[in-house]
C-alpha positions in Angstrom: 102.5 49.2 56.1 105.5 49.5 53.8 106.8 52.6 52.1 103.5 53.4 50.4 101.8 53.7 53.9 98.7 51.9 52.6 97.1 49.8 55.4 95.2 46.6 55.0 92.0 48.1 56.4 91.9 50.6 53.6 92.1 47.8 51.0 89.4 45.8 52.9 87.0 48.7 52.8 87.8 49.8 49.3 84.7 48.1 47.8 84.0 46.9 44.3 85.7 49.8 42.5 89.0 49.2 44.3 88.7 45.4 43.7 88.2 46.2 40.0 91.3 48.3 39.9 93.3 45.7 41.8 92.1 43.0 39.3 93.2 45.2 36.4 96.6 45.7 38.1 97.1 41.9 38.7 96.0 41.1 35.1 98.6 43.6 33.7 101.3 42.2 36.0 100.4 38.7 34.9 100.6 39.7 31.2 103.8 41.7 31.4 105.5 39.3 33.8 106.9 42.2 35.7 106.0 43.8 39.1 106.0 47.5 39.9 109.5 48.9 40.6 108.5 50.5 43.8 107.5 47.1 45.2 111.2 46.3 45.3 111.5 48.7 48.2 110.8 47.9 51.8 111.1 49.8 55.1 113.7 48.3 57.5 112.5 48.3 61.0 114.9 47.5 63.9 113.5 45.1 66.5 115.1 44.9 69.9 116.3 41.4 70.9 118.0 41.6 74.3 120.9 43.2 76.2 122.1 46.8 76.1 119.6 48.8 74.0 122.4 51.2 72.9 124.3 48.4 71.0 123.2 47.9 67.4 124.0 44.2 67.5 121.2 43.7 70.0 118.6 44.5 67.3 117.5 42.5 64.3 116.0 44.1 61.2 112.7 43.2 59.7 111.6 44.4 56.3 108.1 45.8 55.9 106.7 45.3 52.5 103.8 47.2 51.0 100.4 45.8 51.7 99.4 46.0 48.1 102.5 44.0 47.1 101.6 41.3 49.6 98.0 41.0 48.3 99.0 41.0 44.6 101.8 38.5 45.2 99.3 36.2 47.0 96.9 36.4 44.1 99.7 35.6 41.6 100.8 32.7 43.8 97.3 31.3 43.7 97.2 31.6 39.9 100.5 29.8 39.6 99.4 27.0 41.9 96.2 26.6 39.9 98.1 26.6 36.6 100.8 24.2 37.8 98.2 21.7 39.3 96.9 21.2 35.8 100.3 20.5 34.3 102.1 18.4 36.8 101.8 14.7 36.1 100.8 12.1 38.7 104.4 10.8 38.8 105.6 14.3 40.0 103.1 14.8 42.8 105.0 13.7 45.9 105.3 17.3 47.2 101.8 18.4 46.1 99.3 19.2 48.8 96.9 16.3 49.4 99.1 13.8 47.5 101.7 11.4 48.7 104.0 8.7 47.4 
């Protein structure tokens, strides 16, 4: 989980009421064209690579995003894909899934 500490299992078990709230949130983000400010935050987690564990250069950082942001961004991505498929002409389809030149 990211900085909000919400785990995916909680969202999976949230039921219809949570899904209704999530849909409301996505719809508002879609209309306002702006995501929540707190979703700009991530937790930086150091991952050991190799060598001396006491040397900082032997670690790489990964950013943990919030689970809710990842879910909402996937929903928005799917909406954009659906929207763009309807508007991209046949002559522009070389990089579209299932189409080739």
